[in-house]
C-alpha positions as CSV (number, residue, x, y, z in Angstrom):
1,M,0.0,0.0,0.0
2,P,2.8,2.5,0.5
3,D,3.5,2.4,-3.2
4,I,-0.1,3.5,-4.0
5,A,0.1,6.4,-1.5
6,N,3.4,7.6,-3.1
7,L,1.8,7.5,-6.6
8,E,-1.2,9.6,-5.4
9,R,1.1,12.1,-3.7
10,R,3.2,12.4,-6.9
11,K,0.1,13.0,-9.1
12,R,-1.1,15.9,-6.8
13,H,2.3,17.6,-6.7
14,R,3.4,17.4,-10.3
15,P,4.1,20.8,-11.9
16,A,1.5,22.5,-14.1
17,P,2.0,21.8,-17.8
18,S,3.8,24.6,-19.7
19,L,1.9,26.9,-22.1
20,A,3.4,25.1,-25.1
21,C,1.8,21.9,-23.9
22,R,-1.5,23.5,-23.4
23,A,-1.6,25.5,-26.6
24,A,-3.8,24.3,-29.5
25,P,-2.0,22.3,-32.2
26,I,-0.9,24.1,-35.3
27,D,-3.2,23.6,-38.2
28,P,-1.1,22.2,-41.1
29,F,-3.2,24.1,-43.7
30,E,-2.5,27.3,-41.8
31,L,1.2,26.6,-41.7
32,W,1.2,25.8,-45.5
33,S,-0.7,29.0,-46.1
34,V,1.9,31.1,-44.3
35,H,4.7,29.4,-46.3
36,R,2.8,30.0,-49.5
37,R,2.2,33.7,-48.7
38,K,5.9,34.2,-48.0
39,A,7.0,32.5,-51.2
40,R,4.5,34.6,-53.2
41,E,5.9,37.8,-51.6
42,A,9.5,36.8,-52.4
43,L,8.5,36.0,-56.0
44,Q,6.7,39.3,-56.3
45,E,9.8,41.1,-55.2
46,A,12.0,39.1,-57.6
47,V,9.7,39.8,-60.5
48,F,9.6,43.5,-59.6
49,A,13.4,43.7,-59.5
50,L,13.5,42.0,-62.9
51,Q,11.1,44.5,-64.3
52,I,13.2,47.4,-63.1
53,T,16.4,45.8,-64.5
54,H,14.7,45.1,-67.8
55,A,13.5,48.7,-68.1
56,R,17.0,50.0,-67.4
57,T,18.4,47.6,-70.0
58,S,15.9,48.7,-72.5
59,I,17.0,52.3,-72.0
60,A,20.6,51.3,-72.5
61,I,19.7,49.3,-75.7
62,E,18.2,52.5,-77.2
63,K,21.5,54.3,-76.8
64,I,23.4,51.7,-78.9
65,E,24.5,53.3,-82.1
66,T,24.9,50.2,-84.3
67,L,21.5,49.6,-85.8
68,E,22.0,45.9,-86.3
69,N,23.2,45.3,-82.7
70,R,20.4,47.4,-81.3
71,K,17.7,45.5,-83.3
72,Q,19.2,42.2,-82.1
73,L,19.2,43.2,-78.5
74,Q,15.7,44.7,-78.8
75,A,14.4,41.3,-80.0
76,Q,16.1,39.6,-77.0
77,S,14.7,42.2,-74.7
78,M,11.2,41.6,-76.1
79,R,11.5,37.9,-75.3
80,I,12.7,38.7,-71.8
81,G,9.8,41.1,-71.3
82,T,7.4,38.3,-72.4
83,L,8.9,35.9,-69.8
84,I,8.6,38.6,-67.1
85,D,5.0,39.2,-68.0
86,L,4.4,35.4,-67.9
87,A,6.0,35.2,-64.4
88,R,3.7,38.0,-63.2
89,C,0.6,36.2,-64.5
90,R,1.7,32.9,-62.9
91,L,2.0,34.7,-59.5
92,G,-1.8,34.5,-59.3
93,D,-1.5,30.7,-59.3
94,I,0.6,30.6,-56.2
């Protein structure tokens, strides 16, 4: 019987559970949503930086004096612009 008495005494005097133990579990969907939002924000910043760089490059291309080189770079710039626009559109899917 002394063992039972010791067990009862230990139950009564055990410390209260910490706040972490009492907190509600984290919803996996909510956690995924947070990660998704952060990824979307990072991609938006990257696309915005690409747009600025592309605009600056386009200005520099206009200043090139050799017509053949300028036209070639403008064609490449248009393809890059199309890819940037596509990236902006795809951000809605994230």
